[in-house]
N, C-alpha and C positions, 0 to 999 in steps of 0.2 A: 504494499501500499503505500510506501514511501519513494515510489519511482517518481512521484510528482515534486520531489525535492529538487527537480532542476531549477527552481527559482531562487535557490541560494547564490548562482553565480552573479544575481545582482548586487550582492554585498562583499564580492571579492574586490581585493584590490585592483586598480585599474592597471593596463598595461603601460609600460614605460612610453613617454612620448605622447599619450593620450590626454584629452582635457579632463580634468577631475570633475565629477557630478556637482552641480550647484546644490544650495542648500534644499531647494524645492525639490530637485530631483531626487535628494538622498531621503528626504522626509517621504515621498511617494514610494520609493523602493521599500522603505523599512515599514511603511503602512501596508504594503502588498505581501511582505513576508508574513506579518502579523495576521493578515486575513487567511493566507494560506495555512498558517500553523493553526488557526483556530479551526478551519476546516479539518484538518487531520486529527487534532484533538478531539472534536465532536464524533468523528468516525471512529476512533479509537476507544472513546468513552462507551460506544455502542458495543464494540466487540468485547470489551472488558466487562460490562454489565451481564452480557451473555455467557461468557465464561464463568463468571463467578456464580451465576444464578444456576447453571447446569451442575458444577461441582457442588452446591448446597444440595441440588435435588438428589444427586447421588450418593452424597453422604447421608441422607435421610433415609433412602431405600436401603442402603448396604450397611446400616448401622451394626454396629459389634459389640457384644458384651464379652469382655476379655477376662479370663482370670489373671491373677498377678504373675503366676509362673511363666506365663507366655510373654517373655520381655521384648523379644523382637517385634512380634506382632503388635503388643501395646504400645511401643517406641514409634512404629510406623503410623499407627493409628492417631495416636495423640498429636504427633507432628502434622497430620493431616487436618485433623480440626483446628488446631492452632494456624496453620496455613490459611484455611478458608477463612477463619475470622480476621487475619490479618489481610487478605485480599479485599474482604468487605470493607475494612477500614480504609484501605488504600483508596478503593472506588469512591467512597465519600469524600476524602480529603485530598483527591488528587490536583495538583496545580500545574503539570507539565506531563508532556508524553512519556518519559521514563517511570513517573509515579503510576499511570495507567498500565504501561508495560509490566511493570513488575506485580500489579493486581493480577495480570493475565498469568505470569509466570507462577505466582503462587497458587492461583486456583487449578491450573494444569498440574502442577506438583503435588497438591492436595489429593487430587485424583490418582496420581500415580502412586502416592504413598499409600492410598487406601487400597489399591489393588495390591501393593507389597504386603498389607497387613493381611489380607483374605488370604493370600497365598500363604504365608506363614502360619497362620491360623489353621489351613488345611494340611500342614504338614509338608508344603512344597519350598522350594527354594526361589526367592523372589529374583526377577530379572535385573540386571543392572540399570541404575536410573539413567535418563537420558542426559546428555550434555548439550546445553544450548549453545547456539551461535553466538560469539562474543560481539559481533558487529551489528546485530540486530536480533535480540533474543525473542522476536515474534517469529523468526524464520524457523525452518526446520531444525532437527538435531544435527550438531555437529558431526561431519565425516571423520571416520578414522582411516590413517594411513599407515600403511606398515611396509616394510621392507619384504620383496619376494626371497622366498626361502631359495637357497641354491639348490641345484637339481642334484640327485642322488649321485654318488660317484664323483662328482666334481668339487674341486676346490672353490670356496667361496670368492669371488671375485672382490677387488678393492671396491669400497663404495664411491661412485661417482661424485665428483665435486658438485655441490648444491648451489644452484645459482640464486641470484637475489630475489627473484619473485617466488621461487620455491621456499626460500628460507622464509619470506614473509607470510607465505601460506600457510607455514608450520608454526608461525609465532603465537597466534591465538586459535581458539577451537572456532572453526568456520562451517558453516552449512556448505552444501554442494554448490550453490551458486555463488556464494560470496568466494568460496575457495577458487572457482573456475574464473571469477572476475579477477581476482588478484593474480592468478597465473596468467591471465590474457592483458594485465595491464590496464584493465577498465575500473570505473567508478563502482563503488559498492552500495547498495541499497541501506544505507547506514541509519539506525534511528537517531533522530535529530532531538535537541533539547535548546531551549532557551537558555542562554547563559546568564545567571542572576546578576541583578544589578550590582551587588556588592564584590562581583568578581570582575566585572569590566573596568576598563579606564573611565575617570571622569570625563563626562560629557558625551561618551558613546551611547547610542540608543541600542534598543534590542538587537541581540545579536543570536543567530542560530548556529549550534557547533554540534559535531557529533557528540552523543550522550556521554562517551567516554573521555571527552575532553574538558568536561567540567570538572573544576577542582575537586578534591575528594572531601576536602571541609565544608563544600557548598552541596554535595551531593553523595549519598549512600550507595547510589547505584553504579557510579563510573568505574568502579572497579570490580564489581560483582556480576556483571550482565544483568542489572537490575534485580538483584539478590538471587539469581539463578545458582550462582557458585557458592554461597555461604548458607548452610543450614541454619544459622543463627538469625536468618532474616524474619521468620515469623514473630520471634520473641522481639527482636528489635521493633519492629512495627508496633506490636501490641503496647509496648512500654512508651512509644512516643519517639523512640531515637530516630526516626527516618525523617522529621522535620528538619528542613535546612534553616539555617540562621536568617534572619532579615535584618537588614541594616537599618 
């Protein structure tokens, strides 16, 4: 859904030798960006509400009563309940796109943990939890890459030199689309965020940046893929630690 982020080129520095935009042009560009941001926010709010509602319905239908000795099942089930509560709180308090994305992430992880609790309760072994795409946690799961095993009876060959794009593709967990874009040297469908006023230079207007470019003191989401990489996220949200400071 963030392919529409093409309008951010309006805020990029001008090419050398070109006339800088006037005050009126800059104001119009910023207003246009904010209008587009609002459109994206409204669309994502609808998606987040649907995911949180669906998670709540499933939790009610698949409610579990677990004895204390089923530690693994209880741990996953209680985490799922906390994640659902935290997702609902984020949905109510969201200020920016990463907040809504975190609500989606927690709602979907609640469903994942609920399934793990049921599997453990039935005596099975839960599947590994999915790893989210760092560049946009709303994407599909990150793809795993592995070196091909050497053929039987042959000596392992020296590992080929890894190019810059290959190294960049391995730097962060990425879905198939983002990984392919990195390898092809193309732009990514990155989740954007409004840079908080306190993190901008004085006099700057609203600025949209990749969500992970927001300084961590202003966002709990920039280093954790909107909470996907930190199991403490539900507890963080429920105690109010997700709220960013306001100048």
